[in-house]
N, CA, C and O atoms as a printed pandas DataFrame, in Angstrom:
     atom_number atom_name residue_name chain_id  residue_number  x_coord  y_coord  z_coord
0              1         N          MET        A               1  186.712  103.741   78.005
1              2        CA          MET        A               1  187.612  103.059   78.948
2              3         C          MET        A               1  187.194  101.585   79.015
3              4         O          MET        A               1  186.008  101.257   79.005
4              5         N          SER        A               2  188.173  100.732   79.080
5              6        CA          SER        A               2  187.928   99.318   79.186
6              7         C          SER        A               2  188.054   98.944   80.659
7              8         O          SER        A               2  188.474   99.737   81.502
8              9         N          HIS        A               3  187.654   97.643   80.937
9             10        CA          HIS        A               3  187.789   97.203   82.375
10            11         C          HIS        A               3  189.279   97.136   82.807
11            12         O          HIS        A               3  189.571   97.097   84.003
12            13         N          MET        A               4  190.213   97.123   81.834
13            14        CA          MET        A               4  191.640   97.109   82.165
14            15         C          MET        A               4  192.042   98.448   82.783
15            16         O          MET        A               4  193.079   98.511   83.444
16            17         N          ASP        A               5  191.280   99.505   82.600
17            18        CA          ASP        A               5  191.596  100.831   83.171
18            19         C          ASP        A               5  191.274  100.865   84.646
19            20         O          ASP        A               5  191.603  101.846   85.311
20            21         N          TYR        A               6  190.632   99.819   85.197
21            22        CA          TYR        A               6  190.271   99.815   86.569
22            23         C          TYR        A               6  190.804   98.519   87.203
23            24         O          TYR        A               6  190.032   97.585   87.423
24            25         N          PRO        A               7  192.063   98.453   87.488
25            26        CA          PRO        A               7  192.678   97.181   87.904
26            27         C          PRO        A               7  192.173   96.645   89.305
27            28         O          PRO        A               7  192.325   95.463   89.615
28            29         N          HIS        A               8  191.590   97.530   90.103
29            30        CA          HIS        A               8  191.199   97.139   91.451
30            31         C          HIS        A               8  189.667   96.803   91.464
31            32         O          HIS        A               8  189.148   96.463   92.527
32            33         N          ARG        A               9  188.978   96.882   90.386
33            34        CA          ARG        A               9  187.542   96.571   90.346
34            35         C          ARG        A               9  187.353   95.055   90.453
35            36         O          ARG        A               9  188.072   94.298   89.801
36            37         N          ARG        A              10  186.408   94.614   91.254
37            38        CA          ARG        A              10  186.104   93.179   91.371
38            39         C          ARG        A              10  185.538   92.665   90.088
39            40         O          ARG        A              10  184.722   93.317   89.437
40            41         N          GLU        A              11  185.994   91.452   89.722
41            42        CA          GLU        A              11  185.467   90.774   88.524
42            43         C          GLU        A              11  184.147   90.111   88.731
43            44         O          GLU        A              11  183.390   89.956   87.773
44            45         N          TYR        A              12  183.827   89.706   89.950
45            46        CA          TYR        A              12  182.605   88.935   90.236
46            47         C          TYR        A              12  181.780   89.705   91.266
47            48         O          TYR        A              12  182.297   90.388   92.151
48            49         N          PHE        A              13  180.406   89.545   91.087
49            50        CA          PHE        A              13  179.468   90.135   92.035
50            51         C          PHE        A              13  179.621   89.451   93.418
51            52         O          PHE        A              13  179.703   88.225   93.489
52            53         N          ARG        A              14  179.657   90.192   94.445
53            54        CA          ARG        A              14  179.874   89.668   95.809
54            55         C          ARG        A              14  178.564   89.876   96.666
55            56         O          ARG        A              14  177.988   90.964   96.691
56            57         N          VAL        A              15  178.144   88.815   97.339
57            58        CA          VAL        A              15  177.045   88.889   98.265
58            59         C          VAL        A              15  177.595   88.957   99.665
59            60         O          VAL        A              15  178.362   88.083  100.072
60            61         N          GLN        A              16  177.217   89.985  100.419
61            62        CA          GLN        A              16  177.621   90.145  101.793
62            63         C          GLN        A              16  176.457   89.878  102.665
63            64         O          GLN        A              16  175.336   90.304  102.386
64            65         N          TYR        A              17  176.726   89.143  103.766
65            66        CA          TYR        A              17  175.624   88.625  104.587
66            67         C          TYR        A              17  175.511   89.372  105.939
67            68         O          TYR        A              17  176.513   89.673  106.588
68            69         N          PRO        A              18  174.241   89.658  106.337
69            70        CA          PRO        A              18  174.101   90.117  107.730
70            71         C          PRO        A              18  174.335   88.921  108.650
71            72         O          PRO        A              18  174.205   87.774  108.222
72            73         N          THR        A              19  174.672   89.178  109.886
73            74        CA          THR        A              19  175.054   88.127  110.838
74            75         C          THR        A              19  174.040   87.010  110.883
75            76         O          THR        A              19  174.433   85.845  110.833
76            77         N          VAL        A              20  172.785   87.294  110.974
77            78        CA          VAL        A              20  171.720   86.233  111.143
78            79         C          VAL        A              20  171.466   85.459  109.879
79            80         O          VAL        A              20  170.785   84.437  109.967
80            81         N          ALA        A              21  171.938   85.835  108.714
81            82        CA          ALA        A              21  171.633   85.184  107.466
82            83         C          ALA        A              21  172.896   84.461  106.901
83            84         O          ALA        A              21  172.887   83.971  105.772
84            85         N          ARG        A              22  173.933   84.414  107.687
85            86        CA          ARG        A              22  175.181   83.820  107.165
86            87         C          ARG        A              22  175.065   82.356  106.917
87            88         O          ARG        A              22  174.568   81.616  107.766
88            89         N          PRO        A              23  175.523   81.906  105.737
89            90        CA          PRO        A              23  175.567   80.415  105.456
90            91         C          PRO        A              23  176.677   79.825  106.320
91            92         O          PRO        A              23  177.494   80.541  106.898
92            93         N          ARG        A              24  176.678   78.521  106.386
93            94        CA          ARG        A              24  177.786   77.745  107.094
94            95         C          ARG        A              24  178.699   77.170  106.103
95            96         O          ARG        A              24  178.254   76.663  105.073
96            97         N          LEU        A              25  179.978   77.224  106.364
97            98        CA          LEU        A              25  180.975   76.478  105.608
98            99         C          LEU        A              25  181.422   75.339  106.515
99           100         O          LEU        A              25  182.000   75.564  107.578
100          101         N          GLU        A              26  181.141   74.099  106.072
101          102        CA          GLU        A              26  181.619   72.915  106.768
102          103         C          GLU        A              26  182.878   72.397  106.143
103          104         O          GLU        A              26  182.921   72.076  104.956
104          105         N          MET        A              27  183.951   72.314  106.994
105          106        CA          MET        A              27  185.223   71.961  106.425
106          107         C          MET        A              27  186.063   71.286  107.520
107          108         O          MET        A              27  186.255   71.847  108.598
108          109         N          GLU        A              28  186.556   70.086  107.231
109          110        CA          GLU        A              28  187.406   69.352  108.124
110          111         C          GLU        A              28  186.768   69.210  109.509
111          112         O          GLU        A              28  187.438   69.396  110.525
112          113         N          GLY        A              29  185.491   68.885  109.547
113          114        CA          GLY        A              29  184.794   68.662  110.802
114          115         C          GLY        A              29  184.454   69.872  111.588
115          116         O          GLY        A              29  183.955   69.758  112.707
116          117         N          GLU        A              30  184.717   71.097  111.019
117          118        CA          GLU        A              30  184.404   72.357  111.692
118          119         C          GLU        A              30  183.311   73.114  110.884
119          120         O          GLU        A              30  183.093   72.832  109.706
120          121         N          SER        A              31  182.660   74.041  111.522
121          122        CA          SER        A              31  181.648   74.888  110.916
122          123         C          SER        A              31  182.024   76.365  111.106
123          124         O          SER        A              31  182.319   76.819  112.211
124          125         N          TYR        A              32  182.001   77.102  109.966
125          126        CA          TYR        A              32  182.372   78.478  110.005
126          127         C          TYR        A              32  181.296   79.390  109.412
127          128         O          TYR        A              32  180.600   78.978  108.484
128          129         N          ALA        A              33  181.141   80.596  109.910
129          130        CA          ALA        A              33  180.141   81.486  109.354
130          131         C          ALA        A              33  180.758   82.191  108.102
131          132         O          ALA        A              33  181.875   82.706  108.139
132          133         N          VAL        A              34  179.979   82.182  107.017
133          134        CA          VAL        A              34  180.449   82.796  105.759
134          135         C          VAL        A              34  180.053   84.286  105.827
135          136         O          VAL        A              34  178.887   84.621  106.036
136          137         N          VAL        A              35  181.017   85.141  105.652
137          138        CA          VAL        A              35  180.806   86.536  105.684
138          139         C          VAL        A              35  180.358   87.124  104.322
139          140         O          VAL        A              35  179.495   87.999  104.256
140          141         N          ASP        A              36  180.985   86.602  103.232
141          142        CA          ASP        A              36  180.584   86.989  101.898
142          143         C          ASP        A              36  181.037   85.931  100.890
143          144         O          ASP        A              36  181.961   85.161  101.153
144          145         N          ILE        A              37  180.378   85.908   99.744
145          146        CA          ILE        A              37  180.719   84.974   98.647
146          147         C          ILE        A              37  180.689   85.658   97.293
147          148         O          ILE        A              37  180.074   86.710   97.122
148          149         N          SER        A              38  181.352   85.054   96.355
149          150        CA          SER        A              38  181.189   85.425   94.949
150          151         C          SER        A              38  181.416   84.087   94.227
151          152         O          SER        A              38  181.619   83.042   94.845
152          153         N          GLU        A              39  181.372   84.170   92.912
153          154        CA          GLU        A              39  181.527   82.901   92.166
154          155         C          GLU        A              39  182.918   82.283   92.361
155          156         O          GLU        A              39  183.068   81.063   92.295
156          157         N          ARG        A              40  183.890   83.086   92.592
157          158        CA          ARG        A              40  185.274   82.634   92.748
158          159         C          ARG        A              40  185.947   83.005   94.051
159          160         O          ARG        A              40  187.171   82.944   94.171
160          161         N          GLY        A              41  185.131   83.394   95.039
161          162        CA          GLY        A              41  185.767   83.751   96.301
162          163         C          GLY        A              41  184.835   83.636   97.486
163          164         O          GLY        A              41  183.615   83.642   97.326
164          165         N          LEU        A              42  185.398   83.533   98.659
165          166        CA          LEU        A              42  184.563   83.483   99.855
166          167         C          LEU        A              42  185.411   84.027  101.041
167          168         O          LEU        A              42  186.641   83.970  101.042
168          169         N          ARG        A              43  184.695   84.542  102.017
169          170        CA          ARG        A              43  185.370   85.003  103.203
170          171         C          ARG        A              43  184.558   84.444  104.345
171          172         O          ARG        A              43  183.331   84.544  104.350
172          173         N          TYR        A              44  185.260   83.834  105.351
173          174        CA          TYR        A              44  184.561   83.251  106.473
174          175         C          TYR        A              44  185.286   83.715  107.766
175          176         O          TYR        A              44  186.444   84.131  107.782
176          177         N          LYS        A              45  184.472   83.595  108.851
177          178        CA          LYS        A              45  185.030   83.941  110.200
178          179         C          LYS        A              45  185.775   82.751  110.747
179          180         O          LYS        A              45  185.242   81.648  110.870
180          181         N          ALA        A              46  186.994   83.003  111.062
181          182        CA          ALA        A              46  187.847   81.952  111.720
182          183         C          ALA        A              46  187.472   81.860  113.158
183          184         O          ALA        A              46  187.006   82.828  113.758
184          185         N          THR        A              47  187.676   80.681  113.720
185          186        CA          THR        A              47  187.380   80.534  115.159
186          187         C          THR        A              47  188.650   80.836  115.900
187          188         O          THR        A              47  188.939   81.997  116.189
188          189         N          ASP        A              48  189.432   79.793  116.221
189          190        CA          ASP        A              48  190.688   80.035  116.979
190          191         C          ASP        A              48  191.919   79.672  116.206
191          192         O          ASP        A              48  193.020   79.870  116.720
192          193         N          SER        A              49  191.810   79.149  114.994
193          194        CA          SER        A              49  192.992   78.831  114.223
194          195         C          SER        A              49  192.859   79.543  112.865
195          196         O          SER        A              49  191.769   79.629  112.300
196          197         N          PHE        A              50  194.015   80.060  112.347
197          198        CA          PHE        A              50  194.005   80.736  111.119
198          199         C          PHE        A              50  194.931   80.074  110.118
199          200         O          PHE        A              50  196.142   80.048  110.336
200          201         N          PRO        A              51  194.402   79.537  109.025
201          202        CA          PRO        A              51  195.234   78.856  108.016
202          203         C          PRO        A              51  196.201   79.774  107.367
203          204         O          PRO        A              51  195.912   80.960  107.205
204          205         N          GLU        A              52  197.324   79.283  106.992
205          206        CA          GLU        A              52  198.353   80.138  106.267
206          207         C          GLU        A              52  197.915   80.339  104.856
207          208         O          GLU        A              52  197.204   79.523  104.269
208          209         N          ALA        A              53  198.369   81.480  104.309
209          210        CA          ALA        A              53  198.146   81.807  102.913
210          211         C          ALA        A              53  198.743   80.692  102.011
211          212         O          ALA        A              53  199.848   80.213  102.266
212          213         N          GLY        A              54  198.044   80.313  101.022
213          214        CA          GLY        A              54  198.467   79.207  100.140
214          215         C          GLY        A              54  197.945   77.903  100.461
215          216         O          GLY        A              54  198.074   76.972   99.667
216          217         N          ARG        A              55  197.327   77.765  101.641
217          218        CA          ARG        A              55  196.775   76.436  102.025
218          219         C          ARG        A              55  195.524   76.157  101.196
219          220         O          ARG        A              55  194.719   77.053  100.943
220          221         N          GLU        A              56  195.373   74.905  100.777
221          222        CA          GLU        A              56  194.215   74.533  100.021
222          223         C          GLU        A              56  193.087   74.165  100.974
223          224         O          GLU        A              56  193.302   73.563  102.026
224          225         N          ILE        A              57  191.858   74.551  100.565
225          226        CA          ILE        A              57  190.668   74.278  101.354
226          227         C          ILE        A              57  189.699   73.540  100.497
227          228         O          ILE        A              57  189.738   73.629   99.270
228          229         N          ALA        A              58  188.780   72.769  101.171
229          230        CA          ALA        A              58  187.681   72.114  100.482
230          231         C          ALA        A              58  186.583   71.917  101.517
231          232         O          ALA        A              58  186.828   71.464  102.635
232          233         N          GLY        A              59  185.351   72.274  101.108
233          234        CA          GLY        A              59  184.211   72.089  102.032
234          235         C          GLY        A              59  182.918   72.263  101.337
235          236         O          GLY        A              59  182.849   72.304  100.108
236          237         N          ILE        A              60  181.879   72.368  102.125
237          238        CA          ILE        A              60  180.517   72.585  101.598
238          239         C          ILE        A              60  179.896   73.760  102.284
239          240         O          ILE        A              60  179.919   73.864  103.511
240          241         N          ILE        A              61  179.314   74.686  101.461
241          242        CA          ILE        A              61  178.602   75.838  102.003
242          243         C          ILE        A              61  177.140   75.432  102.051
243          244         O          ILE        A              61  176.577   74.989  101.050
244          245         N          TYR        A              62  176.520   75.587  103.232
245          246        CA          TYR        A              62  175.070   75.350  103.404
246          247         C          TYR        A              62  174.375   76.651  103.572
247          248         O          TYR        A              62  174.619   77.352  104.554
248          249         N          PHE        A              63  173.500   77.019  102.640
249          250        CA          PHE        A              63  172.729   78.234  102.647
250          251         C          PHE        A              63  171.466   78.146  103.440
251          252         O          PHE        A              63  170.906   77.056  103.556
252          253         N          LYS        A              64  170.975   79.243  104.002
253          254        CA          LYS        A              64  169.791   79.286  104.798
254          255         C          LYS        A              64  168.533   78.869  103.995
255          256         O          LYS        A              64  167.546   78.388  104.553
256          257         N          ARG        A              65  168.612   79.071  102.685
257          258        CA          ARG        A              65  167.451   78.723  101.803
258          259         C          ARG        A              65  167.336   77.214  101.594
259          260         O          ARG        A              65  166.324   76.728  101.088
260          261         N          GLY        A              66  168.382   76.470  101.989
261          262        CA          GLY        A              66  168.325   75.021  101.775
262          263         C          GLY        A              66  169.306   74.494  100.789
263          264         O          GLY        A              66  169.645   73.311  100.809
264          265         N          ASP        A              67  169.786   75.386   99.893
265          266        CA          ASP        A              67  170.817   74.963   98.882
266          267         C          ASP        A              67  172.171   74.651   99.606
267          268         O          ASP        A              67  172.404   75.097  100.729
268          269         N          PHE        A              68  173.000   73.912   98.955
269          270        CA          PHE        A              68  174.356   73.735   99.373
270          271         C          PHE        A              68  175.236   73.547   98.079
271          272         O          PHE        A              68  174.763   73.134   97.020
272          273         N          VAL        A              69  176.512   73.874   98.251
273          274        CA          VAL        A              69  177.450   73.737   97.183
274          275         C          VAL        A              69  178.844   73.358   97.718
275          276         O          VAL        A              69  179.294   73.844   98.756
276          277         N          GLU        A              70  179.508   72.459   96.953
277          278        CA          GLU        A              70  180.872   72.132   97.339
278          279         C          GLU        A              70  181.816   73.183   96.739
279          280         O          GLU        A              70  181.643   73.607   95.597
280          281         N          VAL        A              71  182.824   73.597   97.534
281          282        CA          VAL        A              71  183.811   74.548   97.084
282          283         C          VAL        A              71  185.212   74.006   97.347
283          284         O          VAL        A              71  185.430   73.192   98.244
284          285         N          ARG        A              72  186.129   74.475   96.555
285          286        CA          ARG        A              72  187.557   74.205   96.674
286          287         C          ARG        A              72  188.320   75.490   96.362
287          288         O          ARG        A              72  187.886   76.304   95.548
288          289         N          GLY        A              73  189.434   75.651   97.008
289          290        CA          GLY        A              73  190.253   76.809   96.724
290          291         C          GLY        A              73  191.479   76.903   97.485
291          292         O          GLY        A              73  191.996   75.919   98.013
292          293         N          THR        A              74  191.985   78.157   97.553
293          294        CA          THR        A              74  193.254   78.457   98.266
294          295         C          THR        A              74  193.070   79.696   99.156
295          296         O          THR        A              74  192.466   80.695   98.766
296          297         N          VAL        A              75  193.634   79.574  100.398
297          298        CA          VAL        A              75  193.598   80.723  101.258
298          299         C          VAL        A              75  194.456   81.801  100.729
299          300         O          VAL        A              75  195.615   81.553  100.396
300          301         N          LEU        A              76  193.922   83.054  100.628
301          302        CA          LEU        A              76  194.673   84.230  100.232
302          303         C          LEU        A              76  195.327   84.937  101.407
303          304         O          LEU        A              76  196.499   85.313  101.383
304          305         N          ARG        A              77  194.479   85.100  102.463
305          306        CA          ARG        A              77  194.971   85.814  103.688
306          307         C          ARG        A              77  194.005   85.577  104.820
307          308         O          ARG        A              77  192.861   85.176  104.603
308          309         N          ALA        A              78  194.476   85.832  106.055
309          310        CA          ALA        A              78  193.651   85.802  107.227
310          311         C          ALA        A              78  193.912   87.139  107.996
311          312         O          ALA        A              78  195.014   87.365  108.495
312          313         N          VAL        A              79  192.930   87.967  108.073
313          314        CA          VAL        A              79  193.061   89.275  108.684
314          315         C          VAL        A              79  191.821   89.546  109.572
315          316         O          VAL        A              79  190.688   89.256  109.188
316          317         N          ASP        A              80  192.073   90.105  110.758
317          318        CA          ASP        A              80  190.980   90.445  111.674
318          319         C          ASP        A              80  189.951   89.378  111.864
319          320         O          ASP        A              80  188.754   89.665  111.846
320          321         N          GLY        A              81  190.390   88.122  112.050
321          322        CA          GLY        A              81  189.552   87.029  112.359
322          323         C          GLY        A              81  188.771   86.484  111.154
323          324         O          GLY        A              81  187.887   85.639  111.303
324          325         N          GLN        A              82  189.098   86.961  110.011
325          326        CA          GLN        A              82  188.385   86.530  108.764
326          327         C          GLN        A              82  189.404   85.956  107.813
327          328         O          GLN        A              82  190.519   86.465  107.698
328          329         N          VAL        A              83  189.012   84.875  107.120
329          330        CA          VAL        A              83  189.845   84.159  106.149
330          331         C          VAL        A              83  189.245   84.406  104.735
331          332         O          VAL        A              83  188.078   84.128  104.456
332          333         N          SER        A              84  190.128   84.946  103.873
333          334        CA          SER        A              84  189.716   85.127  102.446
334          335         C          SER        A              84  190.284   84.094  101.612
335          336         O          SER        A              84  191.474   83.796  101.712
336          337         N          CYS        A              85  189.433   83.480  100.722
337          338        CA          CYS        A              85  189.885   82.374   99.849
338          339         C          CYS        A              85  189.491   82.663   98.429
339          340         O          CYS        A              85  188.462   83.279   98.151
340          341         N          GLN        A              86  190.355   82.191   97.518
341          342        CA          GLN        A              86  190.064   82.202   96.079
342          343         C          GLN        A              86  189.698   80.832   95.742
343          344         O          GLN        A              86  190.421   79.883   96.046
344          345         N          LEU        A              87  188.496   80.695   95.066
345          346        CA          LEU        A              87  187.988   79.381   94.779
346          347         C          LEU        A              87  188.302   78.957   93.368
347          348         O          LEU        A              87  188.213   79.750   92.432
348          349         N          THR        A              88  188.678   77.673   93.218
349          350        CA          THR        A              88  188.846   77.016   91.931
350          351         C          THR        A              88  187.577   76.301   91.534
351          352         O          THR        A              88  187.248   76.226   90.350
352          353         N          THR        A              89  186.829   75.752   92.551
353          354        CA          THR        A              89  185.537   75.244   92.376
354          355         C          THR        A              89  184.617   76.138   93.206
355          356         O          THR        A              89  184.578   76.035   94.432
356          357         N          GLY        A              90  183.896   76.995   92.539
357          358        CA          GLY        A              90  183.182   78.032   93.235
358          359         C          GLY        A              90  181.705   77.876   93.266
359          360         O          GLY        A              90  181.148   76.796   93.069
360          361         N          VAL        A              91  181.064   79.032   93.529
361          362        CA          VAL        A              91  179.602   79.057   93.700
362          363         C          VAL        A              91  178.954   79.455   92.373
363          364         O          VAL        A              91  179.308   80.486   91.801
364          365         N          PRO        A              92  178.004   78.646   91.875
365          366        CA          PRO        A              92  177.383   78.989   90.571
366          367         C          PRO        A              92  176.693   80.345   90.624
367          368         O          PRO        A              92  176.179   80.755   91.664
368          369         N          PHE        A              93  176.691   81.035   89.487
369          370        CA          PHE        A              93  176.067   82.372   89.421
370          371         C          PHE        A              93  174.616   82.326   89.843
371          372         O          PHE        A              93  174.145   83.244   90.514
372          373         N          LYS        A              94  173.876   81.258   89.462
373          374        CA          LYS        A              94  172.457   81.196   89.796
374          375         C          LYS        A              94  172.294   81.270   91.325
375          376         O          LYS        A              94  171.410   81.970   91.818
376          377         N          ILE        A              95  173.141   80.553   92.068
377          378        CA          ILE        A              95  173.040   80.601   93.518
378          379         C          ILE        A              95  173.380   81.982   94.058
379          380         O          ILE        A              95  172.756   82.432   95.020
380          381         N          ILE        A              96  174.340   82.656   93.472
381          382        CA          ILE        A              96  174.618   84.053   93.882
382          383         C          ILE        A              96  173.388   84.894   93.756
383          384         O          ILE        A              96  173.015   85.612   94.684
384          385         N          ILE        A              97  172.745   84.811   92.594
385          386        CA          ILE        A              97  171.550   85.627   92.319
386          387         C          ILE        A              97  170.433   85.242   93.280
387          388         O          ILE        A              97  169.751   86.116   93.814
388          389         N          ASP        A              98  170.238   83.944   93.507
389          390        CA          ASP        A              98  169.165   83.518   94.410
390          391         C          ASP        A              98  169.419   83.969   95.838
391          392         O          ASP        A              98  168.488   84.314   96.566
392          393         N          GLU        A              99  170.703   83.964   96.239
393          394        CA          GLU        A              99  171.061   84.482   97.587
394          395         C          GLU        A              99  170.764   85.984   97.714
395          396         O          GLU        A              99  170.172   86.425   98.699
396          397         N          GLN        A             100  171.171   86.743   96.732
397          398        CA          GLN        A             100  170.913   88.164   96.735
398          399         C          GLN        A             100  169.388   88.457   96.817
399          400         O          GLN        A             100  168.956   89.320   97.580
400          401         N          ARG        A             101  168.621   87.747   96.044
401          402        CA          ARG        A             101  167.179   87.917   96.086
402          403         C          ARG        A             101  166.584   87.525   97.438
403          404         O          ARG        A             101  165.690   88.199   97.950
404          405         N          TYR        A             102  167.096   86.408   98.023
405          406        CA          TYR        A             102  166.629   85.982   99.353
406          407         C          TYR        A             102  166.911   87.048  100.362
407          408         O          TYR        A             102  166.034   87.385  101.158
408          409         N          LEU        A             103  168.166   87.625  100.363
409          410        CA          LEU        A             103  168.531   88.645  101.330
410          411         C          LEU        A             103  167.711   89.874  101.162
411          412         O          LEU        A             103  167.310   90.471  102.162
412          413         N          ASN        A             104  167.422   90.310   99.900
413          414        CA          ASN        A             104  166.584   91.456   99.657
414          415         C          ASN        A             104  165.182   91.265  100.196
415          416         O          ASN        A             104  164.573   92.199  100.717
416          417         N          GLU        A             105  164.662   90.020  100.065
417          418        CA          GLU        A             105  163.258   89.785  100.451
418          419         C          GLU        A             105  163.098   89.529  101.995
419          420         O          GLU        A             105  162.058   89.834  102.577
420          421         N          HIS        A             106  164.107   88.989  102.595
421          422        CA          HIS        A             106  163.992   88.538  103.983
422          423         C          HIS        A             106  164.852   89.253  105.035
423          424         O          HIS        A             106  164.542   89.215  106.226
424          425         N          HIS        A             107  165.875   89.866  104.612
425          426        CA          HIS        A             107  166.811   90.462  105.569
426          427         C          HIS        A             107  167.233   91.919  105.279
427          428         O          HIS        A             107  168.315   92.349  105.678
428          429         N          ARG        A             108  166.399   92.636  104.609
429          430        CA          ARG        A             108  166.661   94.037  104.343
430          431         C          ARG        A             108  166.734   94.845  105.582
431          432         O          ARG        A             108  165.861   94.714  106.441
432          433         N          GLY        A             109  167.729   95.681  105.732
433          434        CA          GLY        A             109  167.861   96.559  106.928
434          435         C          GLY        A             109  168.483   95.992  108.136
435          436         O          GLY        A             109  168.520   96.656  109.172
436          437         N          LEU        A             110  169.002   94.736  108.062
437          438        CA          LEU        A             110  169.661   94.127  109.217
438          439         C          LEU        A             110  171.106   94.543  109.349
439          440         O          LEU        A             110  171.704   95.026  108.388
440          441         N          ALA        A             111  171.654   94.371  110.483
441          442        CA          ALA        A             111  173.091   94.686  110.743
442          443         C          ALA        A             111  173.975   93.738  109.921
443          444         O          ALA        A             111  173.722   92.536  109.853
444          445         N          TRP        A             112  174.992   94.293  109.313
445          446        CA          TRP        A             112  175.905   93.447  108.517
446          447         C          TRP        A             112  177.144   93.164  109.287
447          448         O          TRP        A             112  178.033   92.471  108.792
Protein backbone atom coordinates (compact mmCIF):
# COMPACT_ATOMS: atom_id res chain seq x y z
CA MET A 1 0.00 0.00 0.00
CA SER A 2 1.23 3.48 -0.77
CA HIS A 3 0.70 6.66 1.24
CA MET A 4 -2.08 7.51 -1.23
CA ASP A 5 -4.14 4.70 0.30
CA TYR A 6 -4.35 6.71 3.53
CA PRO A 7 -5.69 10.14 2.53
CA HIS A 8 -6.24 11.33 6.12
CA ARG A 9 -2.75 10.53 7.38
CA ARG A 10 -0.71 13.62 8.30
CA GLU A 11 2.20 14.37 6.02
CA TYR A 12 4.36 16.04 8.70
CA PHE A 13 5.35 15.07 12.24
CA ARG A 14 3.42 17.17 14.77
CA VAL A 15 4.68 18.25 18.21
CA GLN A 16 1.95 18.75 20.82
CA TYR A 17 2.76 20.85 23.88
CA PRO A 18 1.76 20.51 27.53
CA THR A 19 0.39 23.79 28.86
CA VAL A 20 3.57 24.82 30.75
CA ALA A 21 5.87 24.17 27.77
CA ARG A 22 3.93 26.01 25.06
CA PRO A 23 5.90 28.38 22.85
CA ARG A 24 4.60 31.90 22.17
CA LEU A 25 3.42 33.13 18.80
CA GLU A 26 3.97 36.89 18.57
CA MET A 27 1.77 38.41 15.88
CA GLU A 28 0.39 41.90 15.29
CA GLY A 29 1.36 43.07 18.78
CA GLU A 30 -0.36 40.11 20.47
CA SER A 31 1.02 36.95 22.09
CA TYR A 32 -0.65 33.54 21.73
CA ALA A 33 0.10 30.12 23.23
CA VAL A 34 1.06 27.54 20.59
CA VAL A 35 -0.79 24.25 21.09
CA ASP A 36 1.05 22.25 18.42
CA ILE A 37 3.37 22.69 15.45
CA SER A 38 4.62 20.85 12.40
CA GLU A 39 6.83 21.92 9.54
CA ARG A 40 3.82 23.26 7.64
CA GLY A 41 1.22 23.89 10.31
CA LEU A 42 0.49 25.35 13.70
CA ARG A 43 -2.40 25.62 16.10
CA TYR A 44 -2.63 28.36 18.70
CA LYS A 45 -5.07 29.41 21.41
CA ALA A 46 -7.08 32.44 20.41
CA THR A 47 -7.82 35.06 23.02
CA ASP A 48 -10.97 37.02 22.31
CA SER A 49 -10.90 37.40 18.52
CA PHE A 50 -10.98 34.65 15.96
CA PRO A 51 -9.58 35.27 12.47
CA GLU A 52 -11.62 34.15 9.49
CA ALA A 53 -10.56 31.18 7.36
CA GLY A 54 -8.36 32.34 4.50
CA ARG A 55 -6.79 35.23 6.42
CA GLU A 56 -3.04 35.49 6.03
CA ILE A 57 -0.89 35.46 9.16
CA ALA A 58 2.74 36.31 9.88
CA GLY A 59 4.60 36.19 13.17
CA ILE A 60 7.44 34.78 15.21
CA ILE A 61 7.30 31.65 17.37
CA TYR A 62 9.48 31.86 20.49
CA PHE A 63 10.38 28.46 21.92
CA LYS A 64 11.15 27.81 25.62
CA ARG A 65 14.60 26.49 24.64
CA GLY A 66 15.53 29.94 23.31
CA ASP A 67 15.08 29.35 19.56
CA PHE A 68 12.70 31.41 17.48
CA VAL A 69 11.42 31.16 13.93
CA GLU A 70 9.44 33.42 11.61
CA VAL A 71 6.29 31.88 10.17
CA ARG A 72 3.78 32.86 7.50
CA GLY A 73 0.62 31.14 6.41
CA THR A 74 -3.13 31.07 6.12
CA VAL A 75 -5.85 30.42 8.69
CA LEU A 76 -7.66 27.14 7.94
CA ARG A 77 -10.25 27.29 10.73
CA ALA A 78 -10.99 28.49 14.25
CA VAL A 79 -12.72 25.93 16.47
CA ASP A 80 -13.15 25.69 20.26
CA GLY A 81 -10.89 28.66 20.96
CA GLN A 82 -8.05 27.38 18.80
CA VAL A 83 -6.87 28.61 15.41
CA SER A 84 -5.36 26.16 12.89
CA CYS A 85 -3.03 27.54 10.23
CA GLN A 86 -1.31 26.12 7.18
CA LEU A 87 2.19 27.56 6.87
CA THR A 88 3.90 28.64 3.66
CA THR A 89 7.00 29.66 5.65
CA GLY A 90 7.13 27.03 8.33
CA VAL A 91 9.18 25.50 11.10
CA PRO A 92 12.45 23.79 10.06
CA PHE A 93 12.53 20.04 10.67
CA LYS A 94 15.59 20.40 12.93
CA ILE A 95 13.59 22.63 15.29
CA ILE A 96 10.72 20.11 15.31
CA ILE A 97 13.15 17.36 16.35
CA ASP A 98 14.86 19.59 18.95
CA GLU A 99 11.46 20.49 20.41
CA GLN A 100 10.39 16.85 20.67
CA ARG A 101 13.69 15.96 22.36
CA TYR A 102 13.30 18.89 24.78
CA LEU A 103 9.75 17.84 25.70
CA ASN A 104 10.81 14.23 26.23
CA GLU A 105 13.66 15.30 28.51
CA HIS A 106 11.95 18.05 30.51
CA HIS A 107 8.18 17.65 30.37
CA ARG A 108 7.38 13.95 30.25
CA GLY A 109 4.13 13.10 32.04
CA LEU A 110 2.68 16.61 32.19
CA ALA A 111 -0.90 17.54 31.35
CA TRP A 112 -1.41 18.31 27.67
